[in-house]
C-alpha positions in Angstrom: 31.3 5.6 -27.5 27.9 7.3 -27.5 27.1 9.0 -24.2 23.4 8.3 -24.6 21.1 6.4 -27.0 19.0 8.3 -29.6 16.3 6.5 -31.4 15.5 8.2 -34.7 12.2 7.6 -36.4 12.3 8.9 -39.9 9.2 9.0 -42.2 11.4 9.4 -45.2 9.3 12.4 -46.2 10.0 16.1 -45.9 9.0 17.7 -42.6 10.3 19.1 -39.3 12.8 17.4 -37.0 11.4 17.1 -33.5 13.7 16.2 -30.7 12.2 14.8 -27.4 14.5 14.1 -24.4 14.0 12.5 -21.0 16.4 11.9 -18.1 18.4 15.1 -18.1 18.2 14.3 -14.4 18.6 10.7 -13.4 15.7 10.6 -10.9 12.9 11.6 -13.2 11.0 8.5 -14.3 7.7 9.4 -16.1 9.5 11.0 -19.0 11.6 7.8 -19.5 8.5 5.6 -19.7 6.9 8.1 -22.1 9.9 7.9 -24.5 9.8 4.1 -24.4 6.2 4.1 -25.3 6.9 6.5 -28.2 9.8 4.3 -29.4 7.4 1.3 -29.4 4.4 2.9 -31.1 5.3 6.0 -33.1 7.0 4.4 -36.2 3.9 3.5 -38.3 2.1 6.8 -37.3 4.8 9.2 -38.6 3.7 10.8 -41.9 6.4 13.5 -42.4 9.7 14.6 -40.9 11.6 12.8 -38.3 11.6 12.4 -34.5 14.7 11.9 -32.3 13.9 10.3 -29.0 16.3 10.0 -26.0 14.9 7.9 -23.2 17.7 8.9 -20.8 20.2 11.7 -21.4 22.0 11.4 -18.0 22.6 7.6 -17.9 25.2 7.6 -15.1 22.9 9.7 -12.8 20.1 7.2 -13.5 22.2 4.2 -12.6 23.3 5.9 -9.4 19.6 6.6 -8.6 20.4 10.3 -8.3 19.7 13.6 -9.9 23.3 14.1 -10.9 26.2 12.0 -12.1 29.3 11.2 -10.1 30.9 14.6 -10.8 28.0 16.2 -8.9 27.3 18.7 -11.8 23.7 19.6 -12.7 23.3 18.8 -16.4 20.6 21.4 -16.6 23.0 24.1 -15.6 26.2 23.4 -17.6 25.2 23.4 -21.3 26.8 23.7 -23.8 29.2 21.5 -21.9 32.7 20.5 -22.9 33.7 17.4 -25.0 37.0 17.2 -23.0 35.4 17.7 -19.6 33.9 15.4 -16.9 31.1 13.0 -17.7 28.3 15.6 -17.2 30.2 18.2 -19.3 30.6 15.6 -22.1 26.9 14.7 -22.0 26.1 18.5 -22.0 28.1 18.9 -25.2 26.4 16.0 -26.9 22.9 17.2 -25.8 23.7 20.7 -27.1 24.6 19.3 -30.5 21.4 17.3 -30.6 19.2 20.3 -29.7 20.9 22.4 -32.3 19.9 19.9 -35.0 16.2 20.3 -34.1 13.4 22.4 -35.7 11.4 21.9 -32.5 12.4 20.6 -29.0 10.6 19.1 -26.0 12.5 18.4 -22.8 10.5 16.2 -20.3 11.1 16.5 -16.5 9.6 15.9 -13.1 10.4 17.0 -9.6 12.6 13.9 -9.1 13.0 12.3 -5.7 12.8 15.5 -3.5 10.3 17.8 -5.2 6.9 17.6 -6.7 5.8 20.0 -9.5 2.3 21.0 -10.6 1.9 19.6 -14.1 3.0 22.3 -16.5 4.7 23.3 -19.7 7.2 26.1 -19.8 9.4 28.0 -22.2 11.8 30.9 -22.3 10.4 34.3 -23.3 12.6 34.4 -26.4 13.1 37.9 -27.8 12.8 36.3 -31.2 9.1 36.7 -32.0 8.9 33.7 -34.3 10.6 31.3 -31.9 8.5 32.6 -29.0 5.3 32.1 -30.9 6.4 28.6 -31.9 7.1 27.8 -28.2 3.7 29.1 -27.2 2.0 26.8 -29.8 4.0 23.8 -28.6 3.0 24.5 -24.9 -0.7 24.9 -25.8 -0.7 21.7 -27.9 1.0 19.7 -25.1 -2.1 20.5 -23.1 -1.1 20.5 -19.4 -3.1 22.7 -17.1 -0.5 25.3 -16.4 1.7 27.2 -18.9 4.7 29.3 -17.6 6.8 31.6 -19.7 9.9 32.8 -17.9 13.2 34.7 -18.2 15.1 33.8 -21.4 18.4 34.9 -20.0 19.0 31.9 -17.7 22.1 30.1 -18.8 23.2 26.5 -18.9 19.9 24.8 -19.6 18.5 22.8 -22.5 16.1 25.7 -23.0 19.0 28.1 -23.1 20.5 26.3 -26.0 17.2 26.2 -27.9 16.6 29.9 -27.1 20.1 31.0 -28.3 19.5 29.2 -31.6 15.9 30.4 -32.0 14.4 26.9 -31.9 10.8 26.8 -30.6 11.1 24.7 -27.4 9.2 23.7 -24.3 10.0 21.8 -21.1 7.4 19.9 -19.2 7.1 19.1 -15.4 4.9 16.5 -13.8 4.8 15.7 -10.1 7.8 13.7 -8.8 8.4 12.9 -5.1 10.3 9.7 -5.9 7.3 8.1 -7.6 6.4 7.3 -11.2 2.8 8.5 -11.8 1.0 6.3 -14.3 -1.3 9.2 -15.2 1.8 11.4 -15.7 3.2 8.9 -18.2 -0.2 8.9 -20.1 -0.3 12.7 -20.1 3.2 12.9 -21.4 2.6 10.5 -24.2 -0.6 12.4 -25.1 1.2 15.7 -24.9 4.0 14.5 -27.3 1.4 13.1 -29.7 -0.6 16.3 -29.6 2.5 18.3 -30.6 3.2 15.8 -33.4 -0.4 16.3 -34.6 -0.2 20.1 -34.4 3.0 20.0 -36.5 1.1 17.7 -39.0 3.7 15.0 -38.5 1.0 12.4 -37.6 -2.7 12.3 -38.1 -4.2 13.2 -34.8 -7.3 15.3 -33.9 -6.4 17.9 -31.3 -8.3 17.3 -28.0 -10.2 19.9 -26.1 -7.9 22.3 -24.2 -7.1 21.5 -20.6 -5.1 24.7 -20.2 -6.4 26.6 -17.2 -3.7 29.2 -16.5 -1.1 31.0 -18.6 1.6 33.1 -16.8 4.4 34.9 -18.6 6.8 36.4 -16.2 9.7 38.3 -17.9 11.3 39.4 -14.6 15.0 38.6 -14.1 15.5 35.1 -12.7 11.9 33.9 -13.1 11.8 30.2 -13.7 14.9 29.5 -11.5 13.3 27.0 -9.2 16.3 26.2 -7.1 16.6 29.5 -5.3 13.0 30.1 -4.1 12.2 30.3 -0.4 15.4 28.7 0.8 15.6 26.7 4.0 17.4 28.8 6.7 19.1 25.8 8.2 19.2 22.0 8.1 16.0 20.5 9.5 12.5 19.1 9.0 10.1 20.9 6.7 6.4 21.1 7.5 4.5 22.6 4.6 1.2 24.4 5.3 0.1 24.4 1.6 -0.2 21.9 -1.3 0.6 22.1 -5.0 -1.7 24.3 -6.9 -2.8 26.3 -3.8 -3.2 30.1 -4.2 -1.2 32.1 -1.7 -0.7 35.8 -0.9 2.5 37.6 -0.2 3.3 37.4 3.5 1.4 34.1 4.0 3.3 31.5 6.2 4.0 28.7 3.7 5.4 26.3 6.2 8.1 25.9 8.8 11.6 24.4 9.3 12.7 23.0 12.6 16.2 21.8 13.4 16.5 18.1 14.2 17.4 18.8 17.9 14.4 21.1 18.2 16.4 24.1 19.2 15.6 26.3 16.2 12.4 26.9 14.3 11.7 29.3 11.4 8.7 30.2 9.3 8.8 30.4 5.5 7.0 33.5 4.3 5.6 33.8 0.8 7.6 36.4 -1.2 4.9 37.0 -3.7 1.3 36.1 -4.4 0.4 33.4 -6.9 0.1 29.6 -7.4 2.4 27.1 -5.7 4.1 25.3 -8.6 6.8 23.4 -6.8 6.9 21.8 -3.3 9.9 20.2 -1.5 8.2 16.9 -0.6 11.2 15.3 1.0 10.8 16.2 4.7 14.5 16.7 5.3 15.9 20.0 4.0 19.5 21.3 4.0 20.3 25.0 4.4 19.7 26.8 1.2 17.4 24.2 -0.4 14.4 25.6 -2.2 11.2 24.8 -0.4 8.3 26.4 -2.4 8.1 28.0 -5.9 5.3 30.4 -6.6 4.3 31.6 -10.1 
């Protein structure tokens, strides 16, 4: 039995194999609607190569209405998975094989139910120059406002598999906060079509660039969103800044107060830069990331 459904659109003519996935986390909805739209409309447009489209990689997590499946493993941390393991490990193995079949790869995400992310494209700073340059071109073509190149040594992710196999690849993030942004769906559809146009797989004129900021941070651990500015204890989060705001090291980003009111702590910016990720669910547990700064 297939662990997820892959819709393959093949032009029947030579060209690249582009893989686009959604739903690596089960609570990220704009990517799923984007893939459905591509399934419905891409067939007659494709002039060369083939496109593999996965509307939801992590089906069990989606049906649970959660980020993770019932084994509580993060699919974006366990690749290459294990065909004999738990459900997430099996899905990770199947996803890894699909990624390895690609010439180019796009993985679509959002902040899910608890986070919101500034619209961005990202990629690992692959030491292979050709793969890195390919990823940069994909990110620029996708045409979201922020581009973020980060540590290539992070393991377990879809991007890790692409990087290890020198496949040009990007991931995209777009808001979240338990909503499905109609504009996010449109921007994701346009981004995928822009990439297809750039690869000359469809006939599409490239739009004017919307890219405002490009940050490449090779420092160890950059791009690991789940460890930034952790909550010191369980409580209520009150942010003092919004997505996209510029902050300086030492600024008070927000505060956490215990539910009984007995404890309160300030969250201090560990670096200067742009707020890319914000924990929008007001309840935080000890250790939860609260803000990510690029």
